N, C-alpha and C positions, 0 to 999 in steps of 0.2 A: 301783485304788490311787492316791490323790492325792499332792500334794507334801508333805502333812503326815504321810504314812504313817511309822510307826516304822521301816519297812525301807528308806526312802529314804536313799541314801548321799550324804553331803555331802562335797564337794571344794572346794579353794580356787578353781580355775579349770577351766572346760570349754571345749574348742576343737572346733568342728564346722565342716565345710565340705561343699561339693558335694552338697547335698541334692537340687538340681534339682527343687524344687517347681514344679509346672506341667507335669511330664512324667509319662507313664504308667510310667516306669521307677523313679520315686521310691518307696522302701519307707517311706511315711508311717506306716503302722500300727506298724511296728517302731520307727520314730524316736520316735513319740509314747510308746510303752512305755518307751523309753530315757529320754526326758525325765521320765517319772513316777518312774523308779528313781533318777535322779541330779539333784542340785541343786548350785549353785555360788554363790560370792560374786561371781564374774565370769564372763561368758560371752563368747567370741569366736566370731563367725560369720565364717569365714575364706573367703568368696567362693562364688560359684555357688549361693547359697541358693535364689534364684528363677531360673528358666531363662527369661530374656527372649527368647532365640533361638527357643525352641519356642513360646513364647506369641504371638510375632508371626505364626507360620505357622498357628496354630490354637489356640483357647482351650480349655485343659483345667485345671480347677481343682475337683476334688471336695471333699467336706466334709472328708476326712481331712487334706487339705493345709491347709485353713483351721484345723483343730484344732491342727496343729503351730504355726502362727503364733500362735494364741490362747494356747497353752501357754507359748511363749516370752515373750509379752507379760505373762502372768500372773506369770512369774518375775521380770520387771522391776518389776511393781507391788509384788511381795513384798520387793523390796530388791536383787535382782541388778543389777549393772552390766553393760550389754551393749554391746559394741563390734563394729560391722559393718564388715568389710573387704571391699569388692566384689571380684568377679572378672570374668572376660570375659563370662560368661553373664548377669550382672546389672550390667554396666557402666554402665547408665543411672543407677545410684546414685552413680556418681563425680561426677556434677554437684552432689552434696550433701556431698562431702568437707569436713570441718571444722565441719559443723553437728551440733547435738544436739537430739534430740526426746524429751522426757520420759524421761530415763535411757537413751537409745539414742544412741550416738555413731557417726558415719560417718567412717571414717579410711582413707586409702590404704594405710597400714601403721602399725604400732605397735611400740614397744620395750617388751616385757613383762619386768618384774622379778619373778622367782619368789622364793618364801619363803626360799630358800637364797642369795639375792643374785645368782644367775646371770641374765643378760639375754638375752632371746630376740627376735629379729626376727620379728614376725608379719605375713606377707604372703601373698596368694593364690598368686602365682607365675606368672601368665600373662605378666607382664612379661618373663620370661626364656624364654618359648616363642617361637622365631623364626617358627614357622608362623603363630601368632596374630598377631604383630606385623607380619609382612611379607607374608603370603600368606593374607589372611582368607577368600578363596574356598576355599582348600584346607582351612582349619580347618572351614568350614561343611560341606564335602564329608565330611571325616572324621567330623564330628558325626552326619551322616546315616547313615554306615556303622555307627557305634557304636549308634545308635538301632535300626537293623535287627538288629544282633547281639543287643541286649537283648530284642527282640521274640522272636527264635528261642530265646534263653535262658529266657524266661519259660515258653514251652510245653514246653521240654525239661525244666525243673524241675517242672512240673506232673506230667509223666510219672514223673519220678524219685520225687516224693513218693508217688505211688500205688504205686510198687514198694518204698517204705519206705527209700529212699536219701536221703542228706543233700544239702543244696544244693551246686551246683557252678556255677561261673561260666565260661561259654564264652569270653567277651571277655577275662577275666583270664588264662585259660589261654593264649589265643592271644597276648596281649600279651607275656607272659613267655617265649614261644618263638620270636617273630619277632625276628631279630637287630637290625633297625633300631629297633624298639620298645624292646628292652633297652638299646641304646646311647643312645637318647633319654632314657630314665629316668635312667641313669647321669650323663649330661651335665647334665640338669636339677638333679639332686642336687648336683653339683659347683658349678654356677653359683650356686645359692641359698646354699650354704655359703660360697662366696667373697663373696657380697654381705653375708652376716652378719658375716664377718670385716672387711669394708671399713668397716661402721658401728660396729665395736667391740663386737659382741655375742658372746655365748658359744655361741650356736646359732640355729637358725631353725625356725620352725613355719609350715608352708605347706600347700597343698592342691593343686588343679588336675589332677594326673595320675591321680587315683583309685588311688593305690598307697600304703597306709599303711606307715609305716617309723619306726624309732627306732634310729639308728646314729650312729657317730662318723666324720666325714669331715674330714681335715685338722686334727684336734684340736678340731673344733667338733661340737656335737650337731645332727644333722639329724633333724627330726621332721615327718612328714607325716600329716595327719589321715585320709587315705583318702576315703571317700565313703559316701553313703546311697543309692546305686543298686544296687550289687552287694555290696561287702564289709561295709557297716554298721559303720563304725569311728569312733572319736573318741579324742581325747587329753584326759586329765585331769592336773591338777597337784594333788598331795596337799598337805597343810598342812606338810610338811617340805621342800616344793620338788620332790619326786620327780615326774618326768614318766612317764606310762604310756600306751600305746596299748591301747585297749579294743576287742576284737572282739566286739560285742554278741551275735551269733548263738551264739557259744561260750559266753557267759555264761548265755544263756537255756537252752541245752542242758544246761549243768552244773547249773544250778538245778533243772531238770526231773528230772535224774537223781538229785539229792540228795533231792528230794521223793518220788520213787518208791521210793528206798532206805529213807527214813524210814517211808513207809507200809508197806513190806514187813516192817519190824522190829517193827510194832505187833502185839500179840496178835490173834488171830482175832476175839475178842470186841470188842476196841476198834475194829477195822476195821469190824465190823458195825454198832456204834453210830455210828461216824462216817458 
Protein backbone atom coordinates (compact mmCIF):
# COMPACT_ATOMS: atom_id res chain seq x y z
CA UNK A 1 0.00 0.00 0.00
CA UNK A 2 1.62 3.28 -1.06
CA UNK A 3 1.20 6.85 0.10
CA UNK A 4 -1.54 7.42 -2.50
CA UNK A 5 -3.70 4.63 -1.13
CA UNK A 6 -7.29 5.56 -0.31
CA UNK A 7 -6.77 4.04 3.13
CA UNK A 8 -3.85 6.33 4.02
CA UNK A 9 -4.75 8.48 7.03
CA UNK A 10 -3.88 12.16 6.67
CA UNK A 11 -2.98 14.16 9.78
CA UNK A 12 -1.74 17.71 10.27
CA UNK A 13 1.49 16.77 12.07
CA UNK A 14 3.37 13.57 12.79
CA UNK A 15 5.93 13.25 15.60
CA UNK A 16 8.37 10.32 15.62
CA UNK A 17 11.45 9.64 17.71
CA UNK A 18 13.87 6.97 18.88
CA UNK A 19 13.81 4.82 15.75
CA UNK A 20 17.44 3.81 16.36
CA UNK A 21 18.10 3.00 12.73
CA UNK A 22 21.41 1.18 12.53
CA UNK A 23 20.60 -1.20 15.38
CA UNK A 24 19.15 -4.71 15.35
CA UNK A 25 16.50 -3.59 17.83
CA UNK A 26 14.86 -1.16 15.38
CA UNK A 27 11.49 -2.48 14.19
CA UNK A 28 11.99 -1.02 10.73
CA UNK A 29 9.45 -3.25 8.96
CA UNK A 30 6.64 -2.15 11.27
CA UNK A 31 7.80 1.48 11.05
CA UNK A 32 7.71 1.33 7.25
CA UNK A 33 4.16 -0.06 7.41
CA UNK A 34 3.20 2.81 9.72
CA UNK A 35 4.66 5.38 7.30
CA UNK A 36 2.58 3.84 4.52
CA UNK A 37 -0.55 4.14 6.65
CA UNK A 38 -0.04 7.74 7.82
CA UNK A 39 0.80 10.93 5.95
CA UNK A 40 1.20 14.45 7.32
CA UNK A 41 1.61 18.06 6.30
CA UNK A 42 4.54 18.34 8.70
CA UNK A 43 6.80 15.68 10.20
CA UNK A 44 9.00 16.07 13.26
CA UNK A 45 11.80 13.58 13.84
CA UNK A 46 12.40 14.11 17.55
CA UNK A 47 15.87 12.62 17.94
CA UNK A 48 17.69 9.27 18.02
CA UNK A 49 16.53 8.52 14.49
CA UNK A 50 19.94 7.15 13.49
CA UNK A 51 21.95 5.45 16.25
CA UNK A 52 25.45 6.85 15.83
CA UNK A 53 26.62 5.19 19.05
CA UNK A 54 25.96 1.70 17.70
CA UNK A 55 27.19 2.46 14.18
CA UNK A 56 30.55 3.55 15.62
CA UNK A 57 31.04 0.15 17.26
CA UNK A 58 29.91 -1.89 14.26
CA UNK A 59 28.13 -1.13 10.98
CA UNK A 60 24.61 -2.48 10.69
CA UNK A 61 22.34 -1.05 8.00
CA UNK A 62 19.97 -3.55 6.34
CA UNK A 63 17.75 -2.68 3.39
CA UNK A 64 14.71 -2.20 5.65
CA UNK A 65 16.46 0.71 7.41
CA UNK A 66 17.29 2.27 4.06
CA UNK A 67 13.64 1.82 3.03
CA UNK A 68 12.52 3.88 6.05
CA UNK A 69 14.85 6.73 5.08
CA UNK A 70 13.67 6.59 1.48
CA UNK A 71 10.02 6.63 2.56
CA UNK A 72 10.59 9.77 4.66
CA UNK A 73 12.44 11.46 1.79
CA UNK A 74 9.59 10.57 -0.55
CA UNK A 75 7.12 12.28 1.79
CA UNK A 76 9.30 15.41 1.67
CA UNK A 77 9.40 15.30 -2.13
CA UNK A 78 5.59 15.07 -2.14
CA UNK A 79 5.28 18.25 -0.05
CA UNK A 80 5.62 17.34 3.63
CA UNK A 81 7.79 19.70 5.67
CA UNK A 82 10.28 17.77 7.81
CA UNK A 83 12.02 19.08 10.94
CA UNK A 84 14.84 16.97 12.38
CA UNK A 85 15.55 17.60 16.07
CA UNK A 86 18.70 15.56 16.90
CA UNK A 87 19.07 13.56 20.11
CA UNK A 88 22.06 12.14 21.95
CA UNK A 89 22.43 9.08 19.69
CA UNK A 90 22.45 11.22 16.55
CA UNK A 91 24.17 14.22 18.14
CA UNK A 92 26.58 14.45 15.17
CA UNK A 93 23.73 16.23 13.38
CA UNK A 94 23.83 19.05 15.92
CA UNK A 95 26.74 20.43 13.91
CA UNK A 96 24.12 21.28 11.24
CA UNK A 97 21.53 23.00 13.45
CA UNK A 98 20.00 25.96 11.66
CA UNK A 99 20.59 24.55 8.19
CA UNK A 100 17.98 23.32 5.72
CA UNK A 101 18.44 20.73 3.01
CA UNK A 102 15.71 20.45 0.37
CA UNK A 103 12.71 20.69 2.66
CA UNK A 104 14.46 19.19 5.71
CA UNK A 105 15.37 21.55 8.54
CA UNK A 106 17.73 20.64 11.39
CA UNK A 107 16.78 22.34 14.67
CA UNK A 108 17.90 22.01 18.29
CA UNK A 109 14.28 22.54 19.37
CA UNK A 110 11.15 24.05 17.90
CA UNK A 111 8.02 25.79 19.15
CA UNK A 112 5.20 24.08 17.29
CA UNK A 113 1.87 25.92 17.02
CA UNK A 114 -1.03 23.48 16.76
CA UNK A 115 -4.24 24.07 14.82
CA UNK A 116 -6.05 25.10 18.02
CA UNK A 117 -3.41 27.72 18.81
CA UNK A 118 -1.65 25.78 21.58
CA UNK A 119 2.14 25.99 21.54
CA UNK A 120 4.34 22.96 22.14
CA UNK A 121 8.07 22.86 22.80
CA UNK A 122 9.48 20.08 20.60
CA UNK A 123 12.78 18.76 21.98
CA UNK A 124 14.44 15.35 22.25
CA UNK A 125 15.00 15.67 25.99
CA UNK A 126 18.52 14.32 26.56
CA UNK A 127 19.53 17.83 27.63
CA UNK A 128 17.63 17.15 30.85
CA UNK A 129 19.14 13.70 31.47
CA UNK A 130 21.91 14.25 34.01
CA UNK A 131 23.53 10.89 33.23
CA UNK A 132 23.88 11.77 29.55
CA UNK A 133 25.13 15.26 30.34
CA UNK A 134 27.56 14.54 33.16
CA UNK A 135 28.40 10.81 33.11
CA UNK A 136 28.66 9.82 29.46
CA UNK A 137 30.51 6.60 30.30
CA UNK A 138 27.58 5.52 32.45
CA UNK A 139 25.17 6.34 29.63
CA UNK A 140 27.18 4.11 27.28
CA UNK A 141 27.16 1.34 29.91
CA UNK A 142 23.40 1.65 30.29
CA UNK A 143 22.97 1.59 26.53
CA UNK A 144 24.92 -1.67 26.39
CA UNK A 145 22.72 -3.22 29.07
CA UNK A 146 19.61 -2.06 27.21
CA UNK A 147 20.90 -3.64 23.99
CA UNK A 148 21.48 -6.92 25.84
CA UNK A 149 17.94 -6.80 27.22
CA UNK A 150 16.60 -6.27 23.71
CA UNK A 151 18.56 -9.33 22.51
CA UNK A 152 16.94 -11.47 25.21
CA UNK A 153 13.58 -9.87 24.48
CA UNK A 154 13.78 -10.75 20.78
CA UNK A 155 14.30 -14.45 21.44
CA UNK A 156 11.70 -14.47 24.20
CA UNK A 157 9.07 -13.00 21.87
CA UNK A 158 9.97 -15.44 19.11
CA UNK A 159 8.96 -18.18 21.54
CA UNK A 160 5.83 -16.26 22.58
CA UNK A 161 4.73 -15.94 18.93
CA UNK A 162 5.11 -19.70 18.46
CA UNK A 163 2.88 -20.18 21.48
CA UNK A 164 0.31 -17.75 20.07
CA UNK A 165 0.99 -15.09 22.71
CA UNK A 166 1.14 -11.32 22.16
CA UNK A 167 4.33 -9.25 22.17
CA UNK A 168 5.72 -8.47 25.63
CA UNK A 169 8.58 -6.11 26.46
CA UNK A 170 11.05 -7.36 29.07
CA UNK A 171 12.91 -4.07 29.35
CA UNK A 172 9.71 -2.00 29.60
CA UNK A 173 8.43 -4.35 32.31
CA UNK A 174 11.68 -4.02 34.25
CA UNK A 175 11.85 -0.25 33.77
CA UNK A 176 8.42 0.32 35.25
CA UNK A 177 9.13 -1.90 38.26
CA UNK A 178 12.54 -0.68 39.29
CA UNK A 179 12.07 2.19 41.74
CA UNK A 180 15.00 4.27 40.47
CA UNK A 181 13.81 3.98 36.87
CA UNK A 182 10.28 5.04 37.82
CA UNK A 183 11.66 8.00 39.77
CA UNK A 184 13.87 8.95 36.80
CA UNK A 185 10.91 8.96 34.41
CA UNK A 186 8.87 11.10 36.82
CA UNK A 187 11.71 13.59 37.27
CA UNK A 188 12.35 13.73 33.53
CA UNK A 189 8.70 14.51 32.85
CA UNK A 190 8.71 17.27 35.48
CA UNK A 191 11.88 18.87 34.10
CA UNK A 192 10.60 18.89 30.53
CA UNK A 193 7.25 20.35 31.61
CA UNK A 194 9.06 23.04 33.58
CA UNK A 195 11.16 23.92 30.53
CA UNK A 196 8.02 24.22 28.42
CA UNK A 197 6.54 26.58 30.99
CA UNK A 198 9.78 28.61 31.06
CA UNK A 199 9.64 29.27 27.31
CA UNK A 200 5.94 30.15 27.44
CA UNK A 201 4.60 26.99 25.80
CA UNK A 202 1.39 25.16 26.63
CA UNK A 203 3.08 21.77 26.52
CA UNK A 204 6.09 19.75 25.48
CA UNK A 205 6.63 16.97 22.93
CA UNK A 206 9.75 14.92 23.52
CA UNK A 207 11.32 11.46 23.27
CA UNK A 208 14.51 9.99 24.75
CA UNK A 209 13.18 7.74 27.52
CA UNK A 210 11.24 5.29 25.30
CA UNK A 211 8.07 5.77 27.33
CA UNK A 212 5.06 7.13 25.42
CA UNK A 213 2.77 9.41 27.38
CA UNK A 214 0.02 12.00 27.13
CA UNK A 215 -0.70 13.60 30.47
CA UNK A 216 -1.10 16.92 32.24
CA UNK A 217 1.73 18.03 34.55
CA UNK A 218 1.50 21.33 36.38
CA UNK A 219 -1.18 22.59 34.03
CA UNK A 220 0.87 21.79 30.91
CA UNK A 221 0.50 18.95 28.41
CA UNK A 222 3.36 16.45 28.52
CA UNK A 223 3.62 14.29 25.40
CA UNK A 224 6.29 11.66 24.77
CA UNK A 225 6.54 9.95 21.40
CA UNK A 226 7.88 6.66 22.81
CA UNK A 227 10.08 4.65 20.42
CA UNK A 228 10.32 2.22 17.50
CA UNK A 229 12.43 -0.37 19.28
CA UNK A 230 9.87 -1.80 21.69
CA UNK A 231 6.58 0.07 21.94
CA UNK A 232 6.30 1.32 18.31
CA UNK A 233 4.44 4.52 19.14
CA UNK A 234 4.04 7.96 17.60
CA UNK A 235 2.13 11.19 18.20
CA UNK A 236 -0.20 12.71 15.64
CA UNK A 237 -1.86 16.09 15.60
CA UNK A 238 -5.27 16.02 13.95
CA UNK A 239 -6.60 18.96 11.98
CA UNK A 240 -8.54 20.29 14.97
CA UNK A 241 -5.34 20.46 17.04
CA UNK A 242 -6.06 17.31 19.07
CA UNK A 243 -2.91 15.39 19.99
CA UNK A 244 -3.04 11.60 20.10
CA UNK A 245 -0.51 8.93 21.04
CA UNK A 246 -0.74 5.99 18.64
CA UNK A 247 0.38 2.50 19.65
CA UNK A 248 0.79 1.03 16.20
CA UNK A 249 0.86 -2.71 17.14
CA UNK A 250 -2.59 -2.25 18.73
CA UNK A 251 -3.83 -0.55 15.55
CA UNK A 252 -2.54 -3.45 13.44
CA UNK A 253 -4.16 -6.03 15.72
CA UNK A 254 -7.50 -4.18 15.73
CA UNK A 255 -7.44 -3.94 11.94
CA UNK A 256 -6.73 -7.66 11.60
CA UNK A 257 -9.57 -8.45 14.00
CA UNK A 258 -11.99 -6.29 11.98
CA UNK A 259 -10.93 -7.96 8.74
CA UNK A 260 -11.37 -11.41 10.30
CA UNK A 261 -14.80 -10.42 11.59
CA UNK A 262 -15.85 -9.08 8.19
CA UNK A 263 -14.62 -12.24 6.50
CA UNK A 264 -16.58 -14.32 8.99
CA UNK A 265 -19.78 -12.38 8.26
CA UNK A 266 -19.64 -13.09 4.53
CA UNK A 267 -21.86 -15.88 3.17
CA UNK A 268 -20.04 -19.17 2.59
CA UNK A 269 -20.43 -18.72 -1.15
CA UNK A 270 -18.89 -15.26 -1.07
CA UNK A 271 -15.90 -16.53 0.94
CA UNK A 272 -15.42 -19.35 -1.51
CA UNK A 273 -15.41 -16.93 -4.45
CA UNK A 274 -13.00 -14.63 -2.64
